C-alpha positions in Angstrom: -88.1 45.4 -7.8 -86.2 48.1 -6.0 -84.8 45.5 -3.8 -84.0 43.1 -6.6 -82.2 46.0 -8.4 -80.2 46.7 -5.3 -79.5 43.1 -4.9 -78.4 42.5 -8.4 -76.5 45.7 -8.4 -74.6 44.6 -5.2 -74.0 41.2 -6.8 -72.6 42.7 -9.9 -70.4 45.0 -7.8 -69.2 41.9 -5.9 -68.5 40.0 -9.0 -66.4 42.9 -10.4 -64.6 43.1 -7.2 -63.9 39.2 -7.3 -62.6 39.7 -10.7 -60.4 42.7 -10.0 -59.2 41.9 -6.5 -59.8 38.3 -5.4 -60.3 37.6 -1.9 -57.3 35.7 -0.4 -58.2 35.2 3.2 -61.2 34.3 5.4 -60.8 37.7 7.1 -61.6 39.5 3.8 -64.8 37.2 3.6 -65.7 37.8 6.9 -65.7 41.6 6.5 -67.9 41.4 3.4 -70.3 39.3 5.3 -70.3 42.0 8.1 -71.0 44.7 5.5 -73.9 42.9 4.0 -75.4 42.3 7.5 -75.4 46.0 8.2 -76.9 47.2 5.0 -80.3 47.0 6.4 -81.6 43.9 4.2 -82.6 41.4 6.9 -84.7 39.3 4.5 -81.6 38.6 2.2 -79.2 37.9 5.0 -79.8 34.2 4.7 -78.3 34.3 1.2 -74.7 34.9 2.8 -72.9 32.9 5.5 -73.5 34.0 9.0 -70.8 35.5 11.2 -70.5 32.4 13.4 -70.2 30.2 10.1 -67.3 32.5 8.9 -65.5 32.0 12.2 -65.8 28.2 11.9 -64.5 28.2 8.4 -61.6 30.6 9.4 -60.9 28.3 12.4 -61.0 25.3 10.0 -58.6 26.7 7.6 -56.2 27.8 10.3 -56.3 24.3 11.8 -55.7 22.8 8.4 -52.7 25.0 7.8 -51.3 24.3 11.2 -51.9 20.6 10.6 -49.9 20.7 7.3 -47.3 22.8 8.8 -46.7 20.4 11.7 -46.9 17.4 9.3 -44.2 19.0 7.2 -42.1 19.7 10.4 -42.6 16.0 11.5 -41.5 14.8 8.2 -38.4 17.1 8.5 -37.7 15.7 11.9 -38.0 12.1 10.7 -35.7 12.8 7.7 -33.2 14.5 10.1 -33.5 11.6 12.4 -33.0 9.1 9.6 -30.0 11.1 8.3 -28.5 11.2 11.9 -28.9 7.5 12.3 -27.3 6.8 9.0 -24.4 9.2 10.0 -24.0 7.5 13.3 -24.0 4.1 11.6 -21.4 5.4 9.2 -19.3 6.8 12.1 -19.5 3.7 14.0 -18.3 1.7 10.9 -15.5 4.0 10.6 -14.5 3.5 14.2 -14.6 -0.3 13.9 -12.5 0.1 10.6 -9.9 2.2 12.4 -9.9 -0.3 15.4 -9.3 -3.0 13.0 -6.5 -1.2 11.3 -4.7 -0.8 14.7 -5.6 -3.9 16.6 -6.9 -6.5 14.2 -4.7 -9.1 12.4 -3.2 -7.7 9.2 -3.4 -10.8 7.2 -6.2 -11.0 4.6 -6.3 -14.7 4.0 -9.5 -16.5 4.6 -11.6 -19.2 3.1 -14.1 -16.6 1.6 -17.0 -18.2 3.6 -19.0 -15.8 5.8 -19.0 -17.9 8.9 -15.3 -18.3 8.9 -14.0 -15.1 7.2 -14.2 -12.7 10.2 -12.4 -13.2 13.5 -14.5 -14.6 16.5 -17.4 -15.5 14.2 -17.1 -19.2 14.8 -16.6 -19.9 18.6 -17.1 -23.7 18.0 -14.1 -23.7 15.7 -10.8 -24.2 17.7 -8.0 -21.9 17.3 -5.4 -23.1 14.9 -2.2 -24.2 16.4 1.0 -22.5 15.6 3.8 -24.1 13.5 3.6 -26.8 11.1 0.0 -28.0 10.5 -0.7 -31.7 10.2 -0.7 -32.9 6.6 1.2 -30.0 5.3 4.6 -30.8 3.4 7.7 -30.2 5.5 10.8 -28.2 4.4 13.3 -30.9 5.0 16.8 -30.4 6.3 18.6 -27.3 5.7 21.5 -27.5 3.2 24.5 -25.7 5.0 27.2 -27.0 2.7 28.1 -23.3 1.7 29.2 -22.6 5.3 32.8 -23.2 6.2 33.5 -26.1 8.8 35.7 -25.7 11.8 36.4 -29.2 13.1 36.5 -29.9 16.8 37.7 -33.2 18.2 36.6 -34.5 21.6 38.1 -37.6 23.1 37.9 -39.6 26.4 40.2 -38.8 29.1 43.2 -41.2 29.6 41.7 -42.8 32.7 38.4 -43.3 31.0 39.8 -45.2 28.0 39.5 -48.5 29.8 36.8 -50.6 31.4 36.1 -49.2 34.9 35.8 -52.8 36.4 38.6 -54.9 34.8 40.8 -51.9 33.6 41.3 -53.5 30.2 41.8 -50.7 27.5 39.1 -50.0 24.9 40.0 -50.8 21.4 40.1 -47.8 19.1 39.5 -47.7 15.3 35.7 -47.0 15.0 34.4 -44.2 13.1 33.8 -41.1 15.1 30.2 -39.9 15.7 29.7 -36.5 14.1 27.2 -33.7 14.7 27.0 -30.1 13.6 26.5 -26.9 15.6 25.9 -23.7 13.7 27.6 -20.7 15.3 27.8 -17.0 14.2 30.7 -14.9 15.3 30.5 -11.3 14.7 33.7 -9.4 15.5 35.4 -6.1 14.6 39.1 -6.0 13.9 41.7 -3.5 12.8 43.8 -4.0 9.7 47.3 -2.7 10.3 48.7 -1.7 7.0 52.5 -2.0 6.7 53.9 -0.3 3.6 57.5 -1.3 3.2 60.0 1.6 2.4 63.2 1.4 0.4 66.1 3.9 0.0 67.1 5.0 -3.3 70.4 3.3 -4.3 71.1 5.3 -7.3 71.8 9.1 -8.3 68.8 9.5 -10.5 67.0 12.7 -9.9 63.6 11.8 -11.0 63.3 9.3 -8.2 62.4 10.1 -4.6 65.0 9.2 -1.9 62.4 6.9 -0.2 60.2 4.5 -2.2 57.2 3.1 -0.3 54.9 0.2 -1.5 51.4 1.5 -2.4 48.6 0.7 0.0 45.2 -0.7 -0.7 42.8 1.5 -2.7 40.2 3.0 -0.2 36.5 3.7 -1.0 36.6 7.0 1.0 40.1 8.6 0.9 41.6 9.1 4.4 38.9 7.3 6.1 39.8 4.7 8.8 36.7 2.6 8.0 36.9 0.0 5.4 34.3 -1.3 3.0 32.8 -3.9 5.3 31.8 -1.1 7.7 29.9 0.9 5.2 28.4 -2.4 3.8 27.0 -3.3 7.3 25.7 0.3 7.7 23.9 0.3 4.3 22.4 -3.1 4.8 21.4 -2.7 8.2 19.5 0.7 7.4 18.2 0.1 4.0 17.9 -3.6 3.8 16.7 -4.7 7.2 15.2 -1.1 8.0 16.9 -0.6 11.5 17.6 2.7 13.0 21.2 3.7 12.8 21.6 4.1 16.4 20.6 0.5 17.1 23.4 -0.7 14.8 25.9 1.6 16.7 24.7 0.0 20.0 25.2 -3.5 18.6 28.7 -2.6 17.4 29.5 -1.2 20.9 28.8 -4.8 22.2 31.6 -6.1 20.1 34.0 -3.3 21.0 33.6 -0.9 18.1 32.8 2.7 19.0 31.3 4.2 15.7 30.2 7.8 16.2 26.8 8.9 14.6 28.5 12.0 13.0 30.9 9.7 11.1 28.1 7.4 9.8 26.1 10.4 8.6 29.1 12.0 6.9 30.2 8.6 5.4 26.7 7.9 4.0 26.6 11.4 2.5 29.9 10.7 0.7 28.8 7.3 -0.5 25.7 8.7 -2.2 27.4 9.8 -5.5 28.6 6.2 -5.9 25.0 4.9 -6.5 23.7 7.7 -8.6 24.9 6.1 -12.0 23.5 2.8 -11.0 20.2 4.3 -10.0 19.9 6.1 -13.3 20.6 3.0 -15.2 17.9 1.1 -13.3 15.4 3.9 -14.0 16.2 3.9 -17.8 15.7 0.2 -18.0 12.5 0.3 -16.1 11.1 2.8 -18.3 11.3 0.5 -21.2 8.8 -2.1 -19.7 5.3 -2.5 -20.9 3.7 -3.4 -17.5 4.3 -1.9 -14.1 2.9 -2.1 -10.7 2.6 1.4 -9.2 1.9 2.6 -5.8 2.9 5.3 -3.3 3.0 5.8 0.4 4.2 8.8 2.7 7.8 9.4 3.7 8.9 12.1 6.1 11.8 14.3 5.0 12.6 16.7 7.9 13.7 19.5 5.6 11.8 22.5 4.8 10.8 23.2 1.1 9.8 26.6 -0.1 6.0 26.4 -1.0 5.3 23.4 0.9 3.8 23.0 4.4 5.0 20.2 6.7 7.5 17.5 6.1 5.4 14.8 4.4 6.8 13.7 1.2 5.6 10.8 -1.1 7.6 7.5 -1.9 6.5 6.1 -5.2 7.4 2.7 -6.6 7.3 1.3 -10.1 7.8 -2.3 -10.3 8.4 -4.2 -13.7 9.2 -7.8 -14.2 13.0 -7.3 -13.9 13.5 -4.0 -12.1 12.0 -1.8 -9.3 12.2 2.1 -9.1 11.5 4.3 -6.1 11.0 7.9 -6.5 10.7 10.5 -3.8 8.8 13.7 -4.5 7.4 16.4 -2.1 3.9 16.1 -3.7 1.5 13.4 -4.5 0.5 14.7 -7.9 0.2 13.0 -11.3 3.4 14.7 -12.3 5.5 11.8 -10.9 4.0 8.9 -12.8 3.7 11.1 -15.9 7.4 11.9 -15.9 8.4 8.3 -15.2 5.9 6.7 -17.8 6.3 9.2 -20.5 7.9 6.7 -22.8 5.1 4.2 -22.3 3.4 2.8 -25.6 0.5 0.3 -25.4 1.4 -0.4 -21.9 -0.4 -1.5 -18.7 -0.1 -0.2 -15.2 -1.5 -2.1 -12.2 -2.8 0.5 -9.7 -5.3 1.3 -7.0 -8.1 3.8 -7.7 -6.1 6.9 -6.9 -6.9 9.7 -9.3 -3.4 10.6 -10.2 -3.1 7.4 -12.4 -6.3 8.0 -14.0 -4.9 11.5 -15.1 -1.9 9.7 -16.5 -4.1 7.2 -18.6 -5.9 10.1 -20.1 -2.6 11.7 -21.4 -0.7 8.6 -22.4 -1.1 5.2 -24.3 -1.7 3.4 -21.0 -4.5 1.1 -19.8 -5.0 1.0 -16.1 -5.5 -2.5 -14.4 -7.4 -1.8 -11.1 -6.8 -4.0 -8.2 -9.2 -6.6 -6.9 -7.7 -6.6 -3.5 -8.9 -3.1 -3.0 -12.4 -4.2 -4.1 -12.4 -6.9 -1.7 -11.2 -4.7 1.1 -14.3 -2.4 0.4 -16.6 -5.5 1.1 -14.6 -6.5 4.2 -15.0 -2.9 5.6 -18.7 -3.2 5.0 -18.9 -6.5 6.7 -17.0 -5.4 9.9 -18.6 -2.0 10.1 -22.2 -2.9 9.4 -23.3 -6.2 11.1 -26.5 -6.3 9.2 -24.6 -6.2 6.0 -22.1 -9.0 6.8 -23.7 -11.7 5.0 -24.2 -9.5 1.8 -20.7 -8.4 1.9 -19.1 -11.8 2.7 -21.1 -13.2 -0.3 -19.3 -10.8 -2.6 -16.0 -11.7 -0.9 -16.6 -15.3 -1.8 -17.4 -14.3 -5.4 -14.3 -12.5 -5.7 -12.5 -15.7 -4.2 -14.1 -17.7 -6.9 -12.8 -15.2 -9.6 -9.2 -15.6 -8.3 -9.6 -19.5 -8.4 -10.8 -19.4 -11.9 -8.1 -17.1 -13.1 -5.4 -19.3 -11.4 -7.1 -22.3 -13.0 -6.7 -20.8 -16.4 -3.0 -19.8 -15.8 -2.1 -23.3 -14.6 -2.8 -24.8 -18.1 -0.8 -24.3 -21.3 -2.1 -21.7 -23.7 -3.8 -22.8 -26.9 -5.1 -25.9 -25.6 -8.6 -27.3 -24.9 -8.4 -27.0 -21.2 -7.3 -23.4 -21.6 -10.2 -22.6 -23.8 -12.5 -24.2 -21.2 -11.0 -22.3 -18.5 -11.2 -19.0 -20.4 -14.9 -19.5 -21.0 -15.5 -20.3 -17.4 -13.7 -17.2 -16.3 -15.7 -15.0 -18.8 -19.0 -16.5 -17.6 -18.2 -15.7 -14.0 -17.3 -12.2 -14.8 -20.5 -11.7 -16.7 -22.6 -13.2 -13.8 -20.8 -10.9 -11.4 -21.6 -7.9 -13.6 -25.3 -8.9 -13.8 -25.5 -9.3 -10.0 -24.0 -5.9 -9.4 -26.4 -4.2 -11.8 -29.4 -6.1 -10.3 -28.6 -4.9 -6.8 -28.0 -1.4 -8.0 -31.5 -1.2 -9.5 -32.9 -1.7 -6.1 -31.4 1.6 -4.8 -34.2 2.6 -2.5 -33.9 -0.6 -0.6 -30.0 -0.9 -0.9 -27.8 0.3 2.0 -25.8 3.5 1.3 -22.7 1.6 2.1 -23.5 -1.1 -0.2 -24.5 1.3 -3.0 -21.2 3.1 -2.7 -19.1 -0.1 -3.0 -21.0 -1.4 -6.0 -21.0 2.0 -7.8 -17.3 2.1 -7.4 -17.1 -1.4 -8.8 -19.1 -0.4 -11.8 -17.1 2.8 -12.5 -13.8 0.9 -12.5 -15.2 -2.2 -14.2 -13.2 -1.9 -17.5 -10.0 -1.8 -15.5 -11.0 -4.7 -13.2 -11.7 -6.9 -15.9 -8.5 -6.2 -18.0 -7.0 -9.4 -16.8 -9.6 -11.4 -18.7 -8.4 -10.6 -22.1 -4.8 -10.2 -20.9 -3.7 -13.3 -18.8 -0.3 -11.7 -18.3 -1.9 -9.0 -16.1 -2.4 -10.0 -12.4 -5.7 -9.4 -10.9 -4.3 -7.2 -8.0 -1.4 -4.9 -7.2 -0.1 -6.8 -4.3 3.5 -6.8 -5.9 3.7 -3.0 -5.4 2.4 -3.2 -1.8 4.9 -5.8 -1.0 7.7 -3.6 -2.4 6.7 -0.8 -0.1 6.4 -2.9 2.9 10.1 -2.7 3.7 10.2 1.2 3.5 7.1 1.4 5.6 8.8 -0.6 8.3 11.7 1.9 8.0 9.4 4.7 8.3 8.0 3.5 11.5 11.4 2.6 12.8 13.3 5.7 11.9 10.7 8.1 10.9 12.0 8.9 7.4 15.0 11.1 6.3 16.5 14.0 8.1 17.5 15.8 4.9 16.9 15.8 1.1 20.2 14.1 0.2 19.4 11.4 2.9 15.9 10.7 1.1 17.7 10.5 -2.3 20.1 7.9 -0.8 17.1 6.0 0.7 15.4 5.8 -2.7 18.6 4.8 -4.5 19.3 2.0 -1.9 15.6 0.8 -2.0 15.8 0.8 -5.7 19.0 -1.2 -5.9 18.3 -3.8 -3.2 14.7 -4.5 -4.4 16.0 -5.0 -8.1 18.8 -7.3 -6.9 16.2 -9.3 -5.0 14.2 -9.9 -8.2 17.3 -11.5 -9.7 18.2 -13.6 -6.6 21.4 -11.7 -6.2 23.0 -11.4 -2.7 23.1 -7.7 -1.9 26.2 -8.1 0.4 28.3 -9.8 -2.3 27.2 -7.1 -4.8 28.2 -4.3 -2.4 31.6 -5.8 -1.9 32.3 -6.1 -5.6 30.8 -2.6 -6.4 32.8 -0.9 -3.6 36.1 -2.6 -4.9 35.5 -1.4 -8.3 34.8 2.2 -7.1 37.8 2.2 -4.9 40.1 1.0 -7.7 38.5 3.6 -10.0 39.8 6.5 -7.9 36.7 6.6 -5.5 34.3 7.1 -8.3 31.7 4.7 -9.8 33.1 2.9 -12.8 32.0 4.0 -16.2 31.1 0.6 -17.4 28.3 -0.8 -15.0 27.5 -3.9 -17.1 29.1 -6.0 -14.4 26.6 -4.7 -11.9 23.4 -4.5 -13.7 21.6 -7.9 -13.6 20.3 -7.7 -17.2 23.7 -7.0 -18.6 26.0 -9.4 -16.8 26.7 -12.9 -18.1 25.6 -16.0 -16.4 28.9 -16.8 -14.8 29.0 -13.4 -13.1 25.4 -13.6 -11.9 26.0 -17.1 -10.4 29.1 -15.4 -8.5 26.9 -12.7 -7.1 24.1 -15.1 -6.1 26.5 -16.8 -3.5 27.3 -15.5 -0.1 30.4 -13.4 0.2 33.6 -15.1 1.1 34.9 -14.7 4.6 35.5 -11.0 5.2 39.1 -10.0 4.4 38.6 -6.4 3.7 41.1 -5.2 1.0 40.3 -1.5 1.2 
């Protein structure tokens, strides 16, 4: 009974200890077991774990902890390895993308079929021959009736006008055989102006003693260079995008030494002539209801306070009848906001740059996103991830089908049965594409991260991508703006940009004028000749009435005259 009481007391004490201070380790249990073994109760020792059993349990718990720890470390290593493999794959894809940007063909045309869409994917298919393809329509003979004809007559020598055997003369009278040879002669000449003088033959005081005939009006006062020189300089630099020093070198070959400093000073003095024309085109462009907008970098090697570096941004806003270029030090939303502030229920075809999204939030504008950029996303995946090529090119084929259905709709007249059928087919294809996209996104654990990124981008911009479905007048892509920037990009590569702010402003004015004239099929050289004569006759300033030089204000006869090549150069400046 004494032992029972002692045992029960010990148990109660143990239960109170467990309630007040729970044992948190095998080491604590081991000490309890040691204390009970040394209390002098050998007959109840079997009720508690033996010491060697405590060691086994402790060792077992330690091994279990170590196993769980190393399992966790192994899982972390596997996750880290998977992340590194994914990062390596993404970097390899990026390297392939950059290599393709530098070395691959720039054309984006293909059949939309996976086997033929990427280069070198079909070794059995022969390389297409250059030039005219079999079965394609030809262009026919060129019409050169607009060129002046300089006749040249060739005849037989006198001793050859008879038979070499019997020496009887040939009988003349047959029609001559005619053939044409096109020649281009570029030459520089000096116009020597002779102003006749007359002596006064009367005694009138208000008349000078010598009266001279007035000379021709000059575009740049006191300049020895006429209109034709400045027209060549402007067209060569801002229309064909050649560096000025190459023009100077070509002029040296025909005997004209034109200093670089003279060209720079002349361009600076010509810039004010174009400012009113540029402002008129900008004002007209802002009244449109649909634009194609894009931007690209343009270097201006002039320091600006608060700006690091010389990278500026060249923006383009192309409407149906005008094109406007804007140069700004920053690539912020302030530029499109300032230009499109008058927009009301308008549309802008753009890429997915965030600045345009900011404009759409603050103005009555809907953004039509570009399907060409979406297509490029899939092309990048196909070229960067070989395992994803089939998947990506299937999407490229779907986008090609969408283009085909949209063109099929545009080819038929509105409000006809065929138009209604074409519209229904297009809407069905768009709905199927949306279902396909959502179905693939639902398989996210099995979906490649690159594919998921492309599809999520498509889903975010889906409203803007499908704007063309309900508005047939809106194109599916923004290729027009990219084509407008192609020339300035060539100029950027050739002469790096502009050396000063005034030079950059002149560049955007000339880009604007030349691209707008191109939309109206107006010859820029003919336009410049007429405009420079008007400026010269107006006292070396731009005329106040610009209706004769703005395509939307000029009459049909005037427009037809400016569409023709300029007459043979006889500079009147």
